[in-house]
N, C-alpha and C positions, 0 to 999 in steps of 0.2 A: 504493500500500500504506500509506503514511504517513497519507493522508487517511482511509482505511478504519479504521486503528487509532485515529486521533484520534476519529472518529465513534463507534467502539465504546466507547472509554474514557469519552467524554462521556456516552453513554447509560448506562453502568454507574454513573458518579458520580451522574447525575440520578436513576436508579431507587433507588440506595442512599440518596440524600438524601430522596427521597419516602417510602420505607418508614421511614426513621428519624424523619421528621416525624410520620408516622402513628402510629408506636409511642409517641413522646413525647406526642402529643396524647391518645391513648387512656389513657395513664397519668399525665395531667396532675395529678390530685389527689395521687397518691403522690409525684410529683416535687416538688410544692410543699411537701408535708409534710416531705420530706427536706431541702429548702432551708431551711425554718424551723428544723428541728431542729438543723442545723449551727450556727446562731447560738444558742449555749447561753444567752446573756444574755436572749434573747427566749423561748426554749422553756421555760426554768425559771421564768418568771413565773407567778404564781398566776392573774392575769387578763390575758389578751392576746387581741386580736382585730383584724381588719382591717375597715375601712369602705370603702364605695364611694359615689361621688357621682354616678354616671352609670349608666344601665341597662345599657350595654354594657361597663362597666369589667371585669367578671369575665371575659367572653369575650375581651376584648382582652388582658388579663393572661395568660390561659392560652395565647393564640395567640403572644404575644411570647416567653413563657418556652419554649414548644415550639420556636419558631424558634431561640432562643438555644442550647438543649441540642443540637438537631439540627445546627446549624452548627459546634459544637465538634467533634463526631465527624466530620462531613463534611470539615472542613478538613484533618485528617491523612489521611483517605482520599484526598482530592484530591492532597495532597502526595506520597503514595505512588505514585499513578498517574503523576504528572508525572515523578517520579524514575525509575520503571521505563521510561517512554517514552524518556527521553534517555539512559539508562544504556548502550545499545549503542554510542553514539558517544563514550563516555568511556574514558580510559585506566584502568589498574588503580588507580593512586594517586588519580586523580580520583574513581573509584567509591568507594574507601574513605573519602575525605574527605567525599563526599556522604552516605555512611551515617553517619559520625560526626556530621555536622551534624544529620541527622534524629534520631539518638538523643539528642544533647544538647538539641535543641529539645523533643523529647517529654518528656525528663526534667525540663527546666526548666518545662514546662507542668504536669506532674503535681505537682512540688514547689511551684510558685507557687500552684496551686489548693488544695493541702492546707494550706499556710501561711495563705492568705487565709481559708479557711473555718474554720480552727481557732484562729487567732491574731488576724489583722488585723481581720476582720469583727466578732468579739465585742468586741475592744478599741475599735473605732470606735463601735459601738453603746453600749458602756458610757460612753465619754467624752462623747458628745453627750447621752446620756440623763440625765447628771448636771445638765444645765441645765433639766430639767423640775422645777419646784418646786410642791409642793402642801403644804397644811397651814396651821394658824393662825399659825405663827411667821414666816411669810414675808409680805413686803409685797404680793406679787402671786402668785396661783396660776396656773400654766400647765399645762394638761392636753394630753397628746399622744395623738392617735388616728391610728394609721398607716393610710394608704390602701394598698390592695393594689398598685396600679399604681406608686405612689411607692416602695414598698419594693423591688419588682422592678427598677425603674429604678436605684435606689440600688445594689442588689446587682450588676446587670449592668455598670453604669458603672465601679464600683470594681474589679470582676473584670477588665475589659478593661485598666484602667490597670496593675494588678499583672502581668497577662499580658504587656503590651508591655514593661514594665520587665525582666521575666525574659528575654524574647527579645533585648533590647538587650544584656544581659550575655552571652548566647550569641554574639552578633555580635562583641562585644569579645574574648571568649575565642578565637573563630575567627581574628580578625585577629592576635592575639598569637601564636597557634600558627603562623601563616605567616611570622613574623619570626624570624630566627635569633638576633639579639642583643636579647632582650626588654627588658633593663634600659636599654640606651642608647635603644631606641625609645621607651619610656615616658618617659624623661628628656627627650628631644628634642621629644616631641609632647605633653607634659603640658598645655600651654596649649590645644592643640587638643582634647584629651580633655575638659578642663574645659568648654570652650565647647560641645562636643557634648552633654555631660551636661546642662548648663543649658538648652540649646536644646531637647533632647528633653523635659526636665521641663516647660518652658513649653508646648510643643506638646501634651503629654499633658493638662496642666491646662486648656489652652484648648479 
């Protein structure tokens, strides 16, 4: 029975992922427009355009972006099915703890995505765009023309970094929730916590 249930859930997740990818690809232009509009420092420019240097760049960009959007929805769908599959073997307190973890993780995901698109991404673009100098008063003129693939790679990479950081905070909150005396635990393990934060930051940047 367990193997039949696993097979059925795998098929459900697979078909859900396939339909999600199909829907994302059919609406690829609209999704790309929304992605650019989220970055207000780009969308509000009088003249802005993407360039491509390869014949297949546009197709590859749409494909990668569709995969990215589809995987975001499918991840939580897969997590839900995994939790439902193991829930009959959990105690009531374990089931409630699992639900809290999923809720916190989903909330952190939504919050980090909103903050990234409305605050972090426009600020990063504004900060680095200030290094593009044009005009007669500068010693050298630097013109920036964004490649479509590079912009998507930049967006997806930074989004994943912000997402991982938000999930690390969820893990830390869960661990603190399992400890009865939180103050003493943080005091006694602060060096370990600092090492964990620096190691995680190094791995994310690497």
